[in-house]
C-alpha positions as CSV (number, residue, x, y, z in Angstrom):
1,M,41.1,138.8,144.7
2,I,43.7,137.3,142.0
3,R,42.6,135.8,138.7
4,E,44.8,134.4,135.7
5,Q,43.7,131.4,133.4
6,F,45.3,128.3,132.5
7,S,44.9,125.2,130.4
8,A,44.8,121.5,132.0
9,P,42.3,118.4,131.1
10,S,38.5,118.2,131.9
11,L,38.3,116.8,135.0
12,L,34.4,115.6,133.7
13,P,35.6,111.7,132.7
14,F,37.1,111.5,136.7
15,I,33.5,112.3,137.6
16,P,31.3,111.5,134.9
17,N,28.0,112.0,137.4
18,S,28.9,115.4,137.8
19,A,25.6,117.6,135.9
20,A,28.2,120.5,135.5
21,A,31.6,121.5,134.9
22,P,32.2,122.3,139.2
23,L,34.1,124.6,141.4
24,L,38.0,123.3,142.2
25,L,38.6,124.5,145.7
26,D,41.4,124.5,148.0
27,I,42.4,126.6,151.3
28,E,45.5,127.8,153.0
29,T,44.7,127.7,157.0
30,T,46.6,128.8,159.9
31,G,46.3,126.0,161.3
32,L,44.4,122.9,162.1
33,S,41.6,123.6,164.2
34,S,38.6,125.7,162.7
35,A,37.7,126.6,166.0
36,R,41.1,128.9,166.9
37,D,42.9,129.0,163.6
38,R,41.8,130.9,160.6
39,I,41.4,130.7,156.7
40,Y,43.9,133.2,154.7
41,L,43.3,132.1,151.7
42,I,41.0,130.4,149.3
43,G,42.3,129.5,145.6
44,C,39.8,128.1,143.2
45,A,38.9,127.6,139.7
46,W,36.2,126.5,136.7
47,E,36.1,125.8,133.1
48,T,35.4,128.7,131.0
49,G,35.7,126.8,127.6
50,Q,38.1,124.4,124.9
51,E,41.6,125.0,124.1
52,G,42.7,122.4,121.6
53,D,42.4,118.9,123.6
54,L,42.7,120.7,127.0
55,C,40.4,122.6,128.9
56,R,40.8,126.7,129.6
57,Y,40.2,127.4,133.2
58,E,39.7,130.4,135.4
59,L,41.5,130.7,138.8
60,R,40.3,132.9,141.2
61,Q,42.2,133.2,144.7
62,F,40.1,135.1,147.7
63,F,43.6,136.5,150.6
64,A,43.4,137.8,153.6
65,R,46.4,140.1,154.1
66,N,45.9,139.8,157.5
67,T,43.2,137.6,160.3
68,D,41.4,140.6,160.6
69,E,40.8,140.3,156.6
70,E,39.1,136.5,157.2
71,A,35.2,137.6,157.3
72,A,35.7,140.0,154.3
73,M,37.2,137.5,152.5
74,L,35.1,134.5,153.0
75,R,32.1,137.0,152.2
76,A,33.5,137.6,149.1
77,F,33.9,133.6,148.8
78,L,30.5,133.1,149.5
79,E,29.2,135.8,147.0
80,F,31.3,134.3,144.6
81,F,29.9,130.5,144.9
82,P,26.3,130.4,144.6
83,R,26.7,130.3,140.5
84,F,28.0,126.5,141.1
85,S,26.3,123.4,142.0
86,S,29.1,121.4,142.7
87,V,32.6,121.9,144.5
88,V,36.1,119.4,143.8
89,H,38.8,118.8,146.3
90,F,41.1,116.4,147.7
91,N,40.4,115.9,151.2
92,G,37.9,118.8,151.6
93,D,35.2,116.6,153.2
94,R,37.6,116.0,156.1
95,F,39.0,119.7,156.0
96,D,38.4,122.2,153.2
97,L,34.9,122.5,153.5
98,P,34.0,121.7,156.9
99,F,36.7,124.7,158.0
100,I,35.2,127.2,155.7
101,K,31.7,126.4,157.3
102,K,32.6,126.1,160.7
103,R,34.7,129.9,160.3
104,A,31.3,131.2,158.2
105,L,29.1,130.1,161.3
106,L,31.7,131.9,163.4
107,L,32.1,134.8,161.6
108,G,28.3,134.8,161.7
109,L,27.9,134.4,158.1
110,G,26.0,131.6,158.7
111,E,22.6,133.0,157.0
112,H,24.7,133.9,154.0
113,P,23.2,132.8,151.0
114,G,26.5,131.4,149.7
115,Y,27.1,129.7,152.6
116,Q,23.5,127.8,152.3
117,A,24.6,127.2,148.4
118,L,28.0,126.2,149.8
119,C,26.1,123.6,152.1
120,N,23.7,122.4,149.5
121,A,26.5,121.5,146.7
122,E,27.5,118.2,145.9
123,S,30.5,117.3,147.0
124,I,33.2,115.6,145.3
125,D,36.7,114.2,147.2
126,L,38.9,113.0,144.6
127,C,40.9,112.1,147.9
128,R,38.1,109.5,148.5
129,I,37.8,108.2,144.5
130,I,41.4,107.7,144.9
131,K,41.7,105.6,148.2
132,P,40.3,102.4,147.2
133,Y,43.5,102.2,145.0
134,R,46.0,104.1,147.3
135,S,47.7,100.6,148.1
136,A,47.6,98.9,144.3
137,L,49.1,102.4,142.8
138,G,52.4,102.0,145.4
139,L,51.1,105.5,146.4
140,P,53.5,105.8,149.9
141,D,50.2,108.2,151.7
142,G,47.4,110.0,150.5
143,T,48.0,113.1,150.1
144,Q,47.3,115.1,146.6
145,R,51.5,115.5,146.1
146,S,52.0,112.0,146.0
147,L,49.5,111.0,143.7
148,E,51.1,113.9,141.1
149,K,54.5,112.6,141.8
150,L,53.5,109.3,140.5
151,L,51.5,110.8,137.3
152,N,54.7,113.0,136.9
153,T,52.2,116.5,136.8
154,G,55.3,118.3,136.8
155,R,55.2,120.6,139.8
156,T,58.1,121.9,141.4
157,D,56.7,123.3,144.5
158,E,58.0,121.5,148.0
159,K,56.6,123.3,150.3
160,N,52.9,121.7,151.9
161,G,50.5,124.1,153.6
162,G,52.4,123.4,157.3
163,D,55.4,125.1,156.2
164,L,53.3,128.3,154.6
165,I,52.2,128.8,158.1
166,K,55.6,130.4,159.6
167,V,55.7,132.2,156.1
168,Y,52.2,133.8,156.5
169,H,52.7,135.1,159.6
170,G,55.6,136.8,158.4
171,Y,54.0,138.2,155.7
172,E,51.7,139.5,158.0
173,R,54.2,141.3,159.6
174,T,56.0,142.4,157.2
175,R,54.3,142.4,153.6
176,D,57.3,140.7,152.1
177,A,56.0,140.6,148.1
178,H,58.1,137.1,147.8
179,A,56.4,135.4,151.2
180,R,53.2,136.5,149.3
181,V,54.5,135.3,146.1
182,M,55.2,131.8,147.9
183,L,51.6,131.7,149.4
184,L,49.5,132.8,146.2
185,L,51.8,130.4,144.3
186,H,51.9,127.3,146.4
187,N,47.3,127.5,146.7
188,A,47.4,127.9,143.1
189,D,49.2,124.9,142.3
190,D,46.9,122.7,144.7
191,V,44.2,123.9,142.2
192,R,45.7,123.9,139.0
193,G,47.1,120.3,140.1
194,L,43.1,119.1,140.6
195,P,42.5,118.7,136.7
196,A,45.6,117.2,136.3
197,L,44.5,113.8,138.3
198,S,41.9,113.2,136.1
199,A,45.5,111.1,134.3
200,A,44.9,109.1,136.9
201,A,41.1,107.7,135.4
202,P,42.9,105.2,133.1
203,L,44.7,103.8,135.6
204,L,42.2,103.3,137.6
205,S,40.0,101.4,134.9
206,F,43.2,99.3,134.1
207,I,43.0,98.3,138.2
208,N,39.1,97.8,138.1
209,E,39.6,95.4,135.3
210,V,42.6,93.5,136.2
211,R,40.5,93.1,139.3
212,A,37.1,91.6,137.5
213,G,40.1,89.4,135.8
214,S,38.4,91.2,132.6
215,C,41.8,92.5,131.5
216,T,43.7,90.7,128.8
217,I,47.2,89.4,130.1
218,S,49.2,87.7,127.6
219,L,52.8,86.2,128.7
220,L,55.6,86.7,126.6
221,S,58.2,85.0,128.7
222,A,59.4,82.9,131.7
223,S,62.7,82.4,132.8
224,G,65.2,81.5,135.8
225,H,68.3,83.5,136.7
226,D,71.1,83.0,139.2
227,Y,72.4,85.5,140.6
228,R,74.5,86.4,144.2
229,T,74.0,88.8,147.2
230,L,75.9,91.4,148.4
231,A,76.6,88.9,151.4
232,G,77.8,85.7,149.0
233,D,74.4,84.1,148.8
234,D,73.3,81.9,145.5
235,C,70.2,83.0,144.6
236,T,67.3,82.6,141.6
237,E,64.7,84.7,140.8
238,A,61.7,84.6,138.0
239,Y,61.0,86.8,135.3
240,L,57.9,86.9,133.6
241,S,57.3,89.3,131.0
242,F,53.8,90.0,129.5
243,S,51.9,92.4,127.5
244,L,48.3,93.5,127.9
245,S,45.2,94.2,125.8
246,S,45.6,98.2,126.1
247,P,48.5,100.4,127.6
248,V,48.2,102.3,131.1
249,P,49.4,106.0,130.7
250,T,52.0,106.2,133.4
251,A,54.7,103.7,134.3
252,L,53.2,101.7,137.4
253,H,55.9,100.3,140.0
254,H,55.1,97.7,142.5
255,H,56.6,95.8,145.1
256,Q,55.4,93.7,147.9
257,E,56.9,90.3,149.9
258,G,59.6,90.5,147.3
259,L,57.9,90.7,143.8
260,Y,59.0,93.4,142.0
261,L,56.0,94.8,139.0
262,Q,56.8,97.2,136.5
263,I,54.4,98.1,133.9
264,E,55.2,100.5,131.2
265,G,52.5,101.3,128.2
266,S,50.9,97.7,127.3
267,T,54.0,95.3,128.6
268,G,55.2,94.9,132.0
269,R,57.6,92.3,133.9
270,L,57.6,90.4,137.0
271,R,60.1,89.8,138.8
272,A,59.7,86.9,141.4
273,P,62.3,85.2,144.2
274,L,62.3,81.5,143.3
275,I,62.4,79.1,146.0
276,S,63.8,75.6,145.6
277,C,62.2,72.6,148.1
278,E,60.1,70.4,148.5
279,L,56.3,71.3,149.2
280,K,52.6,69.8,149.3
281,H,49.9,70.1,147.0
282,F,47.0,69.4,149.2
283,F,43.4,68.2,147.6
284,R,40.4,70.0,149.3
285,D,37.6,67.0,148.9
286,Y,39.6,64.9,150.8
287,K,36.4,62.7,151.9
288,N,37.4,61.2,148.4
289,Y,40.9,60.0,149.7
290,D,43.1,57.8,151.3
291,Y,46.3,58.5,152.7
292,L,49.4,56.0,152.6
293,P,51.5,56.4,155.8
294,A,53.9,54.3,153.8
295,E,54.2,56.4,151.0
296,D,53.8,59.9,152.6
297,R,50.9,60.7,149.8
298,A,47.1,60.6,149.6
299,V,45.6,58.6,146.6
300,H,41.8,59.0,145.4
301,H,39.6,56.3,146.6
302,S,39.5,54.8,143.0
303,V,42.8,54.1,143.0
304,S,42.9,52.9,147.1
305,Q,40.3,50.7,146.7
306,F,43.2,48.1,145.2
307,V,45.8,48.8,147.9
308,D,45.7,46.8,151.3
309,R,43.3,48.2,154.0
310,S,46.3,47.6,156.5
311,H,48.4,50.3,154.4
312,R,45.7,53.5,154.4
313,V,43.7,55.2,156.3
314,Q,41.0,57.9,155.9
315,A,42.5,60.9,154.6
316,N,42.2,64.1,156.5
317,A,43.1,68.0,155.8
318,A,46.2,67.6,156.9
319,N,47.4,64.8,155.2
320,C,45.4,64.9,152.0
321,Y,48.4,65.8,149.8
322,V,50.8,65.0,147.0
323,R,54.5,65.8,148.0
324,K,56.5,67.5,145.0
325,E,60.2,68.7,144.8
326,G,61.2,71.1,143.1
327,R,61.8,75.3,142.0
328,F,58.3,77.1,143.1
329,L,56.7,80.8,142.5
330,P,55.1,82.5,145.5
331,F,51.9,84.2,145.7
332,P,51.8,87.7,147.6
333,Q,49.6,86.8,150.3
334,L,46.4,86.6,150.1
335,P,44.1,89.4,150.1
336,K,40.7,89.2,152.4
337,K,38.0,87.2,150.8
338,Y,40.5,86.4,147.9
339,S,40.6,82.4,147.2
340,L,42.8,80.7,144.4
341,P,40.7,78.2,142.4
342,D,40.6,74.9,142.9
343,D,41.9,73.7,139.9
344,L,45.1,75.7,140.3
345,P,47.9,73.6,141.1
346,V,49.0,75.3,144.2
347,F,51.7,73.9,147.1
348,R,52.2,74.6,150.8
349,E,54.2,73.3,153.3
350,S,51.0,72.4,155.2
351,C,47.2,72.5,155.3
352,D,47.0,75.5,157.1
353,S,50.0,77.5,155.9
354,P,49.0,81.3,154.8
355,S,52.1,80.5,151.7
356,C,51.0,79.3,148.5
357,F,53.0,78.7,145.8
358,M,53.2,77.3,142.1
359,E,55.6,75.3,140.7
360,F,58.1,77.0,137.8
361,R,57.6,75.2,134.5
362,P,58.5,77.9,131.9
363,E,57.3,75.1,129.5
364,K,53.8,74.9,130.5
365,E,52.9,78.5,129.3
366,K,48.9,78.3,130.4
367,D,50.5,77.5,134.5
368,M,52.4,80.6,134.2
369,G,49.9,83.0,132.4
370,R,47.6,82.1,135.2
371,Y,50.0,82.7,138.0
372,L,50.8,85.9,136.3
373,S,47.2,86.8,136.3
374,H,46.2,86.1,139.9
375,V,49.3,87.7,141.2
376,L,48.8,90.8,139.2
377,K,44.7,90.5,140.9
378,M,46.1,90.0,144.3
379,L,48.4,92.9,143.8
380,F,46.1,95.1,142.4
381,S,43.4,94.2,145.2
């Protein structure tokens, strides 16, 4: 059994519904099958007090020097566990907890009081908490390591659990001290990394505010810039700078469909391609419009009543539009169940086109601000 202390942020702000300080947990195994593989290391930590703005944690690691010691290691862990009523982990609902329980049953520890306590404990999976925000945070995958990299936790260990299986089997044969340190350090870093993930809480709150439309986003400037690609093509893009009502604790970078979003502190910038073309703005209430074939546009009945009947027909969804030439900003692909408001001047190529655009008019600050707000909501949905 290995013990040490360290300081880190409290996880309680991240998991406010937890009644008491939980046990932080991470395991290392010789494979993915709880039926044939073994647990060789269980790392855990818990808060023991305050140290300035941080919390003091005690780290404890239960280590099996070989697979024959797995039962004794599990028994020691189960004897230790009952003092806790909740456990925090990353993807432990799918891996760590089922693996421990299955191994305990196979090793005849199913009647141990600690096994019952583990089965009854509240499980708090940080992976599940983060999962709905993975795309909004720009995470390449759902691993703890990717989130730690986003939050700049300073972790330097580059190994993963799979890399260490060979290291452990080598340690079983040789008892190499360097291999043992490598195994313990990786697990300790996983456990110590759990409190560091509390830095994601303000980011999740910010994303929730953007999604709900309660985050104040103020346009600072909007401008167009010409550039030439390496292939020699002339292109134009727009820069929209903005400020936020409150700063984000960690820089956010998002890239989707040619849109580049960067937020640092309380300011941000959206870079978007500018498309020069002719597009159409469609009126949804087409029953109140007539289409004028000669002019290729729709006009409201209040106006079309003065047009000769031979020059107008009742409009339908496909021809109830006005055409506009100009420079346009693209919206990201509309998320499911997300619709742009009717009073937003949105343009399309056709009525059933999934791609939406808004005319780039820097002098119309209100329209540019509304475009920006909707793009952020769509990117963070």
